[in-house]
Z-matrix of the N, CA and C atoms (Angstrom, degrees):
N
C 1 1.469
C 2 1.494 1 109.32
N 3 1.334 2 114.53 1 132.29
C 4 1.489 3 119.35 2 -177.33
C 5 1.519 4 111.25 3 -60.52
N 6 1.322 5 116.58 4 -38.88
C 7 1.453 6 119.97 5 -178.96
C 8 1.511 7 111.25 6 -62.29
N 9 1.307 8 117.33 7 -44.27
C 10 1.470 9 122.45 8 -179.26
C 11 1.485 10 110.38 9 -65.01
N 12 1.298 11 118.15 10 -40.25
C 13 1.467 12 123.38 11 179.12
C 14 1.515 13 110.89 12 -59.77
N 15 1.309 14 116.68 13 -46.09
C 16 1.458 15 121.00 14 178.99
C 17 1.527 16 112.17 15 -62.99
N 18 1.325 17 115.22 16 -41.00
C 19 1.466 18 120.66 17 179.46
C 20 1.495 19 109.71 18 -63.08
N 21 1.335 20 118.25 19 -48.60
C 22 1.445 21 123.17 20 -177.27
C 23 1.520 22 110.33 21 -62.85
N 24 1.321 23 115.60 22 -41.30
C 25 1.493 24 119.64 23 178.29
C 26 1.531 25 108.80 24 -61.01
N 27 1.333 26 116.48 25 -39.74
C 28 1.429 27 121.77 26 179.09
C 29 1.502 28 111.83 27 -64.03
N 30 1.360 29 116.37 28 -40.42
C 31 1.443 30 120.69 29 -179.01
C 32 1.518 31 111.99 30 -65.50
N 33 1.336 32 116.40 31 -36.45
C 34 1.435 33 120.09 32 -173.83
C 35 1.518 34 113.01 33 -84.02
N 36 1.329 35 117.71 34 -34.96
C 37 1.446 36 120.11 35 -168.88
C 38 1.514 37 115.20 36 -102.04
N 39 1.295 38 118.94 37 -18.68
C 40 1.469 39 119.47 38 -179.22
C 41 1.511 40 112.07 39 -84.02
N 42 1.301 41 116.81 40 169.41
C 43 1.456 42 120.48 41 176.52
C 44 1.539 43 108.68 42 -68.07
N 45 1.321 44 115.80 43 156.17
C 46 1.470 45 122.39 44 -177.08
C 47 1.514 46 109.50 45 -69.01
N 48 1.335 47 112.05 46 143.31
C 49 1.485 48 118.34 47 174.38
C 50 1.510 49 108.35 48 -77.25
N 51 1.321 50 117.49 49 137.20
C 52 1.467 51 118.88 50 178.01
C 53 1.514 52 109.56 51 -101.98
N 54 1.354 53 115.72 52 148.13
C 55 1.425 54 121.19 53 175.98
C 56 1.540 55 108.63 54 -97.16
N 57 1.296 56 117.44 55 98.57
C 58 1.437 57 120.67 56 -176.42
C 59 1.483 58 110.55 57 -94.26
N 60 1.336 59 116.32 58 161.61
C 61 1.444 60 122.27 59 179.82
C 62 1.513 61 112.22 60 -65.60
N 63 1.325 62 116.75 61 -21.97
C 64 1.484 63 120.24 62 179.00
C 65 1.521 64 110.73 63 -77.68
N 66 1.320 65 117.61 64 -21.45
C 67 1.459 66 121.86 65 -179.53
C 68 1.521 67 111.77 66 -83.07
N 69 1.352 68 115.22 67 -43.55
C 70 1.476 69 120.16 68 -170.90
C 71 1.512 70 110.95 69 -126.05
N 72 1.289 71 115.95 70 155.99
C 73 1.427 72 122.35 71 175.40
C 74 1.569 73 108.94 72 -76.65
N 75 1.282 74 116.59 73 144.05
C 76 1.480 75 120.84 74 176.42
C 77 1.516 76 107.61 75 -91.37
N 78 1.333 77 117.45 76 113.82
C 79 1.471 78 119.38 77 -177.50
C 80 1.534 79 111.14 78 -73.33
N 81 1.309 80 114.53 79 146.79
C 82 1.483 81 120.77 80 175.04
C 83 1.529 82 107.81 81 -76.98
N 84 1.332 83 115.14 82 169.34
C 85 1.474 84 120.94 83 176.36
C 86 1.523 85 109.98 84 -57.66
N 87 1.323 86 117.62 85 -42.96
C 88 1.449 87 121.19 86 -179.98
C 89 1.544 88 110.84 87 -65.17
N 90 1.289 89 117.45 88 -39.14
C 91 1.493 90 122.17 89 178.46
C 92 1.535 91 109.18 90 -65.25
N 93 1.339 92 116.03 91 -41.98
C 94 1.477 93 120.25 92 -178.59
C 95 1.551 94 109.55 93 -63.64
N 96 1.318 95 115.71 94 -41.30
C 97 1.473 96 118.97 95 178.98
C 98 1.537 97 110.33 96 -62.94
N 99 1.360 98 114.51 97 -40.00
C 100 1.462 99 117.63 98 178.86
C 101 1.535 100 111.74 99 -68.84
N 102 1.321 101 115.70 100 -39.71
C 103 1.473 102 120.34 101 178.68
C 104 1.515 103 110.80 102 -65.19
N 105 1.320 104 117.78 103 -38.24
C 106 1.458 105 122.18 104 177.34
C 107 1.508 106 110.26 105 -58.10
N 108 1.332 107 116.00 106 -48.85
C 109 1.450 108 120.14 107 -179.95
C 110 1.508 109 111.90 108 -63.86
N 111 1.328 110 115.55 109 -42.22
C 112 1.476 111 120.24 110 -178.96
C 113 1.553 112 110.66 111 -63.81
N 114 1.299 113 115.99 112 -43.80
C 115 1.469 114 119.40 113 -179.17
C 116 1.513 115 113.31 114 -69.23
N 117 1.303 116 116.69 115 -36.19
C 118 1.484 117 120.22 116 177.44
C 119 1.520 118 109.96 117 -65.80
N 120 1.347 119 116.98 118 -33.35
C 121 1.450 120 120.12 119 176.07
C 122 1.514 121 110.70 120 -70.58
N 123 1.340 122 116.02 121 -39.60
C 124 1.454 123 120.08 122 177.46
C 125 1.524 124 111.09 123 -62.41
N 126 1.340 125 117.06 124 -37.67
C 127 1.469 126 121.21 125 178.21
C 128 1.540 127 110.10 126 -62.04
N 129 1.297 128 117.05 127 -42.91
C 130 1.458 129 120.38 128 178.01
C 131 1.528 130 111.02 129 -59.91
N 132 1.322 131 117.34 130 -42.47
C 133 1.480 132 121.43 131 178.07
C 134 1.518 133 110.22 132 -66.83
N 135 1.336 134 117.06 133 -39.00
C 136 1.462 135 120.67 134 -179.64
C 137 1.520 136 112.35 135 -63.93
N 138 1.328 137 116.60 136 -35.06
C 139 1.450 138 120.15 137 -173.94
C 140 1.526 139 115.10 138 -94.48
N 141 1.331 140 117.61 139 -17.92
C 142 1.482 141 120.99 140 -172.93
C 143 1.518 142 112.02 141 -55.51
N 144 1.330 143 118.78 142 -55.67
C 145 1.479 144 119.97 143 -178.88
C 146 1.508 145 111.96 144 -63.68
N 147 1.325 146 115.69 145 -37.64
C 148 1.472 147 118.66 146 -175.71
C 149 1.537 148 112.67 147 -70.02
N 150 1.313 149 117.30 148 -21.62
C 151 1.444 150 120.61 149 175.36
C 152 1.513 151 112.40 150 -74.42
N 153 1.323 152 118.29 151 -18.43
C 154 1.453 153 119.60 152 -177.63
C 155 1.532 154 113.77 153 -118.04
N 156 1.382 155 116.02 154 10.55
C 157 1.471 156 116.38 155 -173.18
C 158 1.549 157 110.92 156 -69.04
N 159 1.340 158 117.15 157 -31.07
C 160 1.486 159 117.81 158 179.74
C 161 1.536 160 108.42 159 -68.47
N 162 1.304 161 116.96 160 -43.01
C 163 1.459 162 119.54 161 175.63
C 164 1.521 163 112.81 162 -61.85
N 165 1.325 164 116.11 163 -39.79
C 166 1.480 165 120.77 164 177.14
C 167 1.502 166 110.63 165 -62.51
N 168 1.350 167 116.58 166 -42.88
C 169 1.467 168 119.75 167 178.12
C 170 1.493 169 112.76 168 -60.90
N 171 1.334 170 116.21 169 -42.85
C 172 1.461 171 120.47 170 -179.29
C 173 1.536 172 112.42 171 -67.05
N 174 1.324 173 116.41 172 -38.61
C 175 1.454 174 120.35 173 -177.96
C 176 1.504 175 113.44 174 -80.35
N 177 1.343 176 116.41 175 -36.73
C 178 1.475 177 120.20 176 -174.79
C 179 1.510 178 113.23 177 -94.35
N 180 1.360 179 116.68 178 -25.03
C 181 1.457 180 120.18 179 -174.03
C 182 1.483 181 111.36 180 93.72
N 183 1.318 182 118.04 181 128.45
C 184 1.449 183 122.57 182 -175.42
C 185 1.508 184 114.01 183 -57.92
N 186 1.347 185 118.37 184 -33.53
C 187 1.442 186 122.48 185 -175.91
C 188 1.516 187 111.73 186 -102.64
N 189 1.310 188 119.73 187 13.08
C 190 1.456 189 120.58 188 -176.48
C 191 1.519 190 111.16 189 -84.89
N 192 1.333 191 115.48 190 157.75
C 193 1.451 192 120.43 191 177.51
C 194 1.507 193 110.10 192 -66.07
N 195 1.314 194 117.37 193 -32.21
C 196 1.459 195 121.18 194 179.55
C 197 1.524 196 112.17 195 -64.33
N 198 1.366 197 114.19 196 -40.44
C 199 1.463 198 117.10 197 178.35
C 200 1.522 199 110.98 198 -72.54
N 201 1.316 200 118.94 199 -33.01
C 202 1.460 201 121.53 200 173.69
C 203 1.508 202 110.88 201 -61.95
N 204 1.341 203 116.36 202 -39.68
C 205 1.468 204 121.18 203 179.26
C 206 1.520 205 108.65 204 -67.43
N 207 1.322 206 117.90 205 -39.38
C 208 1.461 207 122.84 206 177.93
C 209 1.529 208 109.14 207 -50.39
N 210 1.345 209 116.72 208 -49.65
C 211 1.462 210 120.12 209 -177.38
C 212 1.533 211 112.86 210 -74.60
N 213 1.313 212 117.76 211 -24.30
C 214 1.470 213 119.34 212 172.60
C 215 1.529 214 110.55 213 -65.76
N 216 1.319 215 115.26 214 -39.03
C 217 1.486 216 119.92 215 176.36
C 218 1.485 217 109.87 216 -63.95
N 219 1.320 218 118.51 217 -43.14
C 220 1.461 219 123.29 218 179.28
C 221 1.544 220 109.15 219 -60.92
N 222 1.302 221 116.26 220 -48.68
C 223 1.468 222 120.19 221 -178.80
C 224 1.536 223 112.22 222 -61.38
N 225 1.322 224 115.31 223 -37.97
C 226 1.460 225 119.55 224 176.71
C 227 1.529 226 111.29 225 -64.94
N 228 1.317 227 116.09 226 -42.20
C 229 1.454 228 119.60 227 174.41
C 230 1.522 229 112.80 228 -63.48
N 231 1.305 230 116.54 229 -39.96
C 232 1.473 231 120.58 230 179.23
C 233 1.510 232 110.35 231 -56.85
N 234 1.314 233 117.90 232 -43.78
C 235 1.451 234 121.58 233 -178.56
C 236 1.516 235 112.39 234 -63.25
N 237 1.314 236 115.98 235 -39.51
C 238 1.444 237 121.22 236 178.84
C 239 1.545 238 110.72 237 -64.31
N 240 1.345 239 114.15 238 -46.67
C 241 1.475 240 118.88 239 -179.19
C 242 1.539 241 111.07 240 -67.73
N 243 1.324 242 116.22 241 -34.92
C 244 1.479 243 119.95 242 179.06
C 245 1.544 244 109.58 243 -62.52
N 246 1.299 245 115.80 244 -41.13
C 247 1.457 246 120.02 245 -179.63
C 248 1.563 247 110.16 246 -65.84
N 249 1.304 248 115.14 247 -38.70
C 250 1.477 249 120.65 248 179.85
C 251 1.527 250 110.31 249 -64.92
N 252 1.359 251 116.10 250 -46.93
C 253 1.455 252 120.22 251 -176.93
C 254 1.494 253 112.58 252 -70.93
N 255 1.340 254 117.40 253 -43.69
C 256 1.470 255 118.58 254 178.78
C 257 1.506 256 112.38 255 -64.96
N 258 1.340 257 116.88 256 -29.05
C 259 1.465 258 120.34 257 174.98
C 260 1.516 259 111.69 258 -64.17
N 261 1.342 260 115.96 259 -38.78
C 262 1.436 261 120.92 260 177.44
C 263 1.545 262 111.21 261 -67.17
N 264 1.362 263 115.20 262 -44.92
C 265 1.481 264 119.66 263 -178.81
C 266 1.541 265 109.76 264 -63.79
N 267 1.305 266 115.87 265 -43.40
C 268 1.472 267 119.07 266 -179.78
C 269 1.519 268 113.04 267 -61.02
N 270 1.315 269 115.37 268 -30.40
C 271 1.487 270 119.08 269 -178.90
C 272 1.500 271 112.91 270 -85.58
N 273 1.374 272 117.02 271 -43.67
C 274 1.457 273 121.34 272 -171.09
C 275 1.516 274 113.94 273 -114.25
N 276 1.327 275 120.46 274 -4.64
C 277 1.429 276 121.62 275 -173.69
C 278 1.513 277 110.82 276 82.73
N 279 1.344 278 116.29 277 -172.39
C 280 1.463 279 120.22 278 -178.63
C 281 1.550 280 107.18 279 -83.22
N 282 1.301 281 116.53 280 104.75
C 283 1.467 282 121.61 281 -176.61
C 284 1.522 283 110.15 282 -72.09
N 285 1.348 284 115.45 283 131.10
C 286 1.444 285 120.83 284 -174.49
C 287 1.535 286 114.25 285 -90.12
N 288 1.329 287 114.28 286 172.26
C 289 1.461 288 122.60 287 -178.89
C 290 1.515 289 110.55 288 -58.51
N 291 1.336 290 118.44 289 -41.64
C 292 1.467 291 120.41 290 -177.87
C 293 1.536 292 112.16 291 -68.87
N 294 1.350 293 117.35 292 -15.81
C 295 1.437 294 120.78 293 -179.37
C 296 1.536 295 112.02 294 -92.35
N 297 1.342 296 115.78 295 -42.98
C 298 1.485 297 118.89 296 -170.87
C 299 1.526 298 112.59 297 -128.87
N 300 1.315 299 117.99 298 1.38
C 301 1.486 300 118.87 299 178.58
C 302 1.514 301 110.36 300 91.12
N 303 1.313 302 114.29 301 164.37
C 304 1.469 303 122.17 302 -172.75
C 305 1.545 304 111.73 303 -68.58
N 306 1.331 305 118.33 304 -43.07
C 307 1.454 306 120.57 305 -176.96
C 308 1.543 307 111.74 306 -67.47
N 309 1.296 308 117.05 307 -46.74
C 310 1.468 309 120.19 308 179.40
C 311 1.509 310 111.06 309 -63.36
N 312 1.350 311 116.17 310 -38.89
C 313 1.449 312 120.37 311 175.88
C 314 1.531 313 111.49 312 -62.36
N 315 1.319 314 115.76 313 -41.32
C 316 1.476 315 121.53 314 179.71
C 317 1.532 316 109.41 315 -62.26
N 318 1.310 317 117.00 316 -32.36
C 319 1.459 318 120.48 317 -179.58
C 320 1.487 319 112.99 318 -56.75
N 321 1.359 320 116.72 319 -41.21
C 322 1.454 321 121.29 320 -179.60
C 323 1.554 322 110.00 321 -55.72
N 324 1.330 323 115.10 322 -48.31
C 325 1.479 324 119.03 323 179.08
C 326 1.512 325 113.14 324 -68.16
N 327 1.318 326 116.33 325 -45.45
C 328 1.477 327 122.06 326 -176.41
C 329 1.489 328 112.31 327 -56.76
N 330 1.345 329 116.34 328 -46.01
C 331 1.435 330 120.52 329 -178.69
C 332 1.503 331 111.00 330 -69.31
N 333 1.349 332 118.05 331 -37.30
C 334 1.486 333 120.35 332 176.44
C 335 1.546 334 111.29 333 -65.11
N 336 1.321 335 116.92 334 -35.28
C 337 1.463 336 121.37 335 178.69
C 338 1.539 337 109.38 336 -56.88
N 339 1.326 338 116.11 337 -35.89
C 340 1.460 339 121.20 338 -177.45
C 341 1.524 340 112.77 339 -96.01
N 342 1.355 341 116.11 340 4.10
C 343 1.463 342 121.41 341 -176.10
C 344 1.513 343 113.71 342 -97.26
N 345 1.272 344 115.77 343 -164.57
C 346 1.453 345 121.92 344 -174.35
C 347 1.563 346 111.54 345 -78.07
N 348 1.328 347 114.10 346 158.78
C 349 1.466 348 119.59 347 176.70
C 350 1.525 349 110.13 348 -61.88
N 351 1.328 350 116.24 349 -37.07
C 352 1.475 351 119.75 350 -178.80
C 353 1.496 352 111.47 351 -61.60
N 354 1.356 353 117.35 352 -38.62
C 355 1.475 354 120.06 353 178.89
C 356 1.515 355 110.75 354 -70.76
N 357 1.291 356 115.94 355 -39.86
C 358 1.497 357 119.33 356 178.33
C 359 1.498 358 110.29 357 -59.02
N 360 1.346 359 115.96 358 -47.68
C 361 1.458 360 121.61 359 -179.87
C 362 1.534 361 111.84 360 -60.71
N 363 1.318 362 115.51 361 -41.73
C 364 1.455 363 121.89 362 -174.72
C 365 1.541 364 111.57 363 -68.44
N 366 1.327 365 117.16 364 -43.88
C 367 1.442 366 120.88 365 -169.56
C 368 1.532 367 114.45 366 -100.78
N 369 1.322 368 119.08 367 -8.51
C 370 1.457 369 120.99 368 179.96
C 371 1.543 370 113.39 369 -57.46
N 372 1.351 371 118.90 370 -39.42
C 373 1.470 372 118.18 371 177.78
C 374 1.515 373 113.51 372 -61.96
N 375 1.358 374 116.56 373 -34.19
C 376 1.466 375 120.82 374 179.18
C 377 1.515 376 109.89 375 -68.54
N 378 1.318 377 116.27 376 -40.35
C 379 1.462 378 120.38 377 178.03
C 380 1.505 379 111.34 378 -64.66
N 381 1.323 380 117.63 379 -39.93
C 382 1.439 381 122.54 380 179.08
C 383 1.514 382 111.10 381 -62.54
N 384 1.349 383 116.25 382 -46.44
C 385 1.461 384 120.84 383 178.09
C 386 1.519 385 110.47 384 -59.94
N 387 1.278 386 116.74 385 -43.22
C 388 1.491 387 121.13 386 179.80
C 389 1.519 388 111.34 387 -64.74
N 390 1.329 389 116.73 388 -40.66
C 391 1.470 390 121.10 389 178.53
C 392 1.526 391 111.45 390 -63.21
N 393 1.310 392 116.13 391 -44.07
C 394 1.477 393 120.12 392 179.73
C 395 1.525 394 112.08 393 -65.41
N 396 1.304 395 116.28 394 -22.20
C 397 1.474 396 121.00 395 176.81
C 398 1.514 397 110.04 396 -89.23
N 399 1.357 398 117.43 397 1.28
C 400 1.460 399 124.29 398 -176.35
C 401 1.532 400 112.05 399 62.58
N 402 1.334 401 114.18 400 30.01
C 403 1.484 402 120.95 401 176.18
C 404 1.537 403 111.35 402 -103.99
N 405 1.299 404 116.63 403 -4.12
C 406 1.492 405 123.57 404 172.28
C 407 1.525 406 107.44 405 -143.78
N 408 1.294 407 116.20 406 165.68
C 409 1.467 408 119.13 407 -178.35
C 410 1.530 409 110.76 408 -84.77
N 411 1.323 410 117.19 409 127.69
C 412 1.456 411 120.99 410 179.25
C 413 1.534 412 113.81 411 -55.25
N 414 1.331 413 115.64 412 -36.37
C 415 1.467 414 119.10 413 179.92
C 416 1.488 415 112.73 414 -59.36
N 417 1.335 416 116.64 415 -29.63
C 418 1.459 417 119.66 416 -179.96
C 419 1.526 418 111.79 417 -68.30
N 420 1.329 419 115.99 418 -42.14
C 421 1.464 420 119.66 419 176.30
C 422 1.511 421 110.92 420 -63.83
N 423 1.322 422 116.55 421 -44.21
C 424 1.477 423 121.42 422 -178.26
C 425 1.543 424 110.50 423 -61.84
N 426 1.333 425 116.70 424 -43.17
C 427 1.452 426 120.50 425 -179.87
C 428 1.521 427 111.57 426 -66.37
N 429 1.333 428 115.79 427 -38.37
C 430 1.463 429 118.95 428 179.08
C 431 1.502 430 111.49 429 -61.63
N 432 1.335 431 117.03 430 -47.32
C 433 1.460 432 121.10 431 179.99
C 434 1.526 433 111.08 432 -67.59
N 435 1.308 434 117.29 433 -47.28
C 436 1.493 435 120.52 434 -178.08
C 437 1.508 436 110.63 435 -60.79
N 438 1.322 437 117.62 436 -41.33
C 439 1.474 438 117.36 437 -178.63
C 440 1.501 439 111.74 438 -66.70
N 441 1.310 440 118.90 439 -36.83
C 442 1.455 441 121.85 440 177.73
C 443 1.517 442 108.85 441 -62.31
N 444 1.308 443 116.60 442 -42.02
C 445 1.491 444 119.14 443 -178.71
C 446 1.515 445 111.61 444 -68.22
N 447 1.325 446 116.24 445 -46.79
C 448 1.464 447 119.91 446 179.37
C 449 1.517 448 111.08 447 -59.97
N 450 1.301 449 116.99 448 -44.43
C 451 1.458 450 120.71 449 179.78
C 452 1.528 451 112.67 450 -64.79
N 453 1.344 452 116.98 451 -16.78
C 454 1.443 453 121.12 452 176.70
C 455 1.540 454 110.95 453 -103.53
N 456 1.339 455 115.22 454 16.84
C 457 1.501 456 121.57 455 179.88
C 458 1.546 457 111.94 456 58.82
N 459 1.317 458 115.30 457 38.88
C 460 1.470 459 121.29 458 176.11
C 461 1.520 460 108.86 459 -118.00
N 462 1.329 461 115.18 460 159.89
C 463 1.475 462 121.61 461 177.42
C 464 1.512 463 110.18 462 -69.68
N 465 1.335 464 114.98 463 137.55
C 466 1.463 465 119.31 464 177.93
C 467 1.530 466 110.39 465 -76.64
N 468 1.349 467 115.38 466 165.64
C 469 1.478 468 121.06 467 -176.41
C 470 1.500 469 112.59 468 -100.81
N 471 1.342 470 118.23 469 -35.16
C 472 1.457 471 121.15 470 -167.27
C 473 1.523 472 112.79 471 -112.61
N 474 1.296 473 118.77 472 -7.03
C 475 1.478 474 121.12 473 177.08
C 476 1.532 475 113.35 474 73.81
N 477 1.319 476 117.77 475 35.30
C 478 1.473 477 120.64 476 179.80
C 479 1.514 478 111.79 477 -93.20
N 480 1.303 479 118.81 478 -13.86
C 481 1.444 480 120.50 479 -174.47
C 482 1.547 481 110.52 480 -104.70
N 483 1.355 482 112.42 481 126.33
C 484 1.475 483 119.16 482 -173.66
C 485 1.519 484 109.17 483 -121.72
N 486 1.322 485 115.91 484 139.40
C 487 1.459 486 123.01 485 -179.18
C 488 1.521 487 108.97 486 -94.30
N 489 1.300 488 117.77 487 113.68
C 490 1.455 489 122.47 488 -179.27
C 491 1.535 490 113.12 489 -101.55
N 492 1.302 491 116.07 490 10.84
C 493 1.503 492 120.59 491 -177.41
C 494 1.519 493 111.67 492 -76.99
N 495 1.316 494 118.71 493 -20.89
C 496 1.468 495 122.02 494 -178.38
C 497 1.515 496 108.90 495 -90.13
N 498 1.337 497 115.24 496 172.15
C 499 1.471 498 120.30 497 178.13
C 500 1.528 499 111.26 498 -59.02
N 501 1.334 500 115.51 499 -40.70
C 502 1.482 501 121.80 500 175.26
C 503 1.508 502 109.12 501 -114.42
N 504 1.350 503 117.16 502 131.85
C 505 1.470 504 118.31 503 179.83
C 506 1.526 505 110.83 504 -64.22
N 507 1.322 506 114.95 505 143.59
C 508 1.441 507 122.26 506 179.23
C 509 1.515 508 110.01 507 -136.91
N 510 1.314 509 116.39 508 157.95
C 511 1.440 510 119.80 509 174.25
C 512 1.510 511 110.21 510 -73.18
N 513 1.336 512 116.75 511 139.47
C 514 1.439 513 118.37 512 164.34
C 515 1.550 514 108.14 513 -62.69
N 516 1.301 515 116.47 514 157.08
C 517 1.462 516 119.76 515 -175.89
C 518 1.504 517 113.79 516 -47.19
N 519 1.364 518 115.96 517 133.41
C 520 1.444 519 122.13 518 177.73
C 521 1.517 520 109.96 519 -113.05
N 522 1.313 521 115.50 520 130.21
C 523 1.474 522 119.59 521 179.30
C 524 1.535 523 109.94 522 -67.30
N 525 1.329 524 116.05 523 131.71
C 526 1.477 525 121.15 524 -179.58
C 527 1.551 526 110.12 525 40.46
N 528 1.321 527 117.17 526 67.59
C 529 1.466 528 120.50 527 -173.96
C 530 1.524 529 114.34 528 -57.20
N 531 1.334 530 117.36 529 -24.12
C 532 1.463 531 121.01 530 179.18
C 533 1.536 532 111.79 531 -70.47
N 534 1.349 533 116.71 532 -11.68
C 535 1.472 534 121.14 533 -179.43
C 536 1.516 535 112.62 534 -111.36
N 537 1.315 536 118.60 535 6.67
C 538 1.442 537 121.57 536 -173.00
C 539 1.530 538 111.23 537 -65.65
N 540 1.334 539 117.68 538 -36.13
C 541 1.463 540 119.07 539 179.53
C 542 1.541 541 111.33 540 -65.20
N 543 1.332 542 116.02 541 -37.26
C 544 1.456 543 120.79 542 176.74
C 545 1.528 544 111.71 543 -58.96
N 546 1.344 545 114.06 544 -45.64
C 547 1.477 546 119.04 545 179.85
C 548 1.535 547 110.68 546 -65.98
N 549 1.345 548 115.12 547 -42.68
C 550 1.462 549 119.61 548 -179.33
C 551 1.528 550 111.79 549 -62.50
N 552 1.372 551 115.73 550 -42.22
C 553 1.448 552 120.24 551 -179.70
C 554 1.534 553 111.61 552 -62.81
N 555 1.332 554 114.82 553 -35.61
C 556 1.486 555 119.16 554 -175.89
C 557 1.550 556 111.15 555 -63.00
N 558 1.291 557 117.87 556 -26.03
C 559 1.459 558 120.97 557 -178.62
C 560 1.558 559 112.43 558 -107.73
N 561 1.328 560 115.91 559 3.31
C 562 1.420 561 119.12 560 175.40
C 563 1.518 562 117.63 561 94.71
N 564 1.338 563 117.73 562 22.82
C 565 1.465 564 121.52 563 179.68
C 566 1.537 565 110.27 564 -99.20
N 567 1.303 566 114.08 565 157.41
C 568 1.476 567 120.20 566 174.56
C 569 1.537 568 109.00 567 -73.94
N 570 1.326 569 115.93 568 179.27
C 571 1.462 570 120.78 569 -176.14
C 572 1.511 571 111.69 570 -68.98
N 573 1.332 572 116.03 571 154.03
C 574 1.431 573 121.53 572 176.92
C 575 1.532 574 111.81 573 -62.43
N 576 1.356 575 117.51 574 -30.71
C 577 1.463 576 121.26 575 179.78
C 578 1.537 577 109.25 576 -66.70
N 579 1.321 578 117.65 577 -42.94
C 580 1.441 579 121.10 578 178.91
C 581 1.540 580 110.64 579 -64.84
N 582 1.352 581 115.03 580 -43.50
C 583 1.462 582 119.44 581 178.43
C 584 1.531 583 111.21 582 -61.44
N 585 1.328 584 114.57 583 -44.31
C 586 1.510 585 119.22 584 -179.98
C 587 1.518 586 110.31 585 -60.69
N 588 1.313 587 116.80 586 -42.46
C 589 1.470 588 120.32 587 -179.67
C 590 1.519 589 110.47 588 -62.61
N 591 1.344 590 118.52 589 -40.87
C 592 1.430 591 121.63 590 -179.57
C 593 1.532 592 112.06 591 -67.23
N 594 1.346 593 117.13 592 -23.42
C 595 1.461 594 121.84 593 -179.73
C 596 1.549 595 111.73 594 -104.88
N 597 1.341 596 115.71 595 6.60
C 598 1.470 597 121.55 596 177.70
C 599 1.521 598 111.07 597 58.62
N 600 1.338 599 115.81 598 45.01
C 601 1.440 600 122.97 599 178.62
C 602 1.514 601 109.58 600 -118.65
N 603 1.315 602 117.42 601 132.61
C 604 1.447 603 121.12 602 -179.47
C 605 1.534 604 111.61 603 -67.51
N 606 1.283 605 117.97 604 137.44
C 607 1.475 606 122.62 605 177.77
C 608 1.516 607 109.47 606 -146.71
N 609 1.353 608 116.10 607 122.82
C 610 1.454 609 119.11 608 -179.37
C 611 1.531 610 113.25 609 -140.83
N 612 1.323 611 116.64 610 24.46
C 613 1.459 612 120.83 611 179.17
C 614 1.539 613 109.60 612 -84.70
N 615 1.297 614 117.51 613 120.40
C 616 1.451 615 121.67 614 179.24
C 617 1.556 616 110.36 615 -67.23
N 618 1.320 617 115.47 616 134.87
C 619 1.452 618 119.65 617 -177.06
C 620 1.525 619 112.53 618 -94.60
N 621 1.315 620 115.39 619 138.94
C 622 1.454 621 119.95 620 175.01
C 623 1.507 622 110.54 621 -77.06
N 624 1.300 623 116.96 622 139.45
C 625 1.459 624 122.85 623 179.50
C 626 1.529 625 111.25 624 -78.77
């Protein structure tokens, strides 16, 4: 989609968006503790159905109406959680690990991963800023961007998305694969070769320095 391409280009090439005190409210210690608990609960809700989807597929049948309904329930829940999380981000900005802990911070990304394209586009710059400050995990930003691209039939940038449908797992197409390490390093990720090894995927593209 042309619109998505322009947005992604904007995310990658423009200067980082800053979270200033005039944009967001500064939460108190008590509010941060409350937000931490709230987000950890949201994470549990976000993951519950996904932890049993394979079992549901086996018991209900992949092409059954019951399994289709199962995912309709999941999608309905996703929308509710997306509204809750974006409401928090709109009020307080992208809360970092030092503020709410690693799990609650992960919740912001996890819910967006399952949310709308519009939300991904809107909040990706905040996640990137947070990751570069080491207040969020760089892999979360990379996965968010790569998934948007793959879902739009475009080449990914960071090599986080792997196709397991074949006999041997392979990376979905990567844009200018000889430059992927440079892009990964810019946001704080290890080399694509190390990542490939951890995922048992073959990688032999020489990287430009």
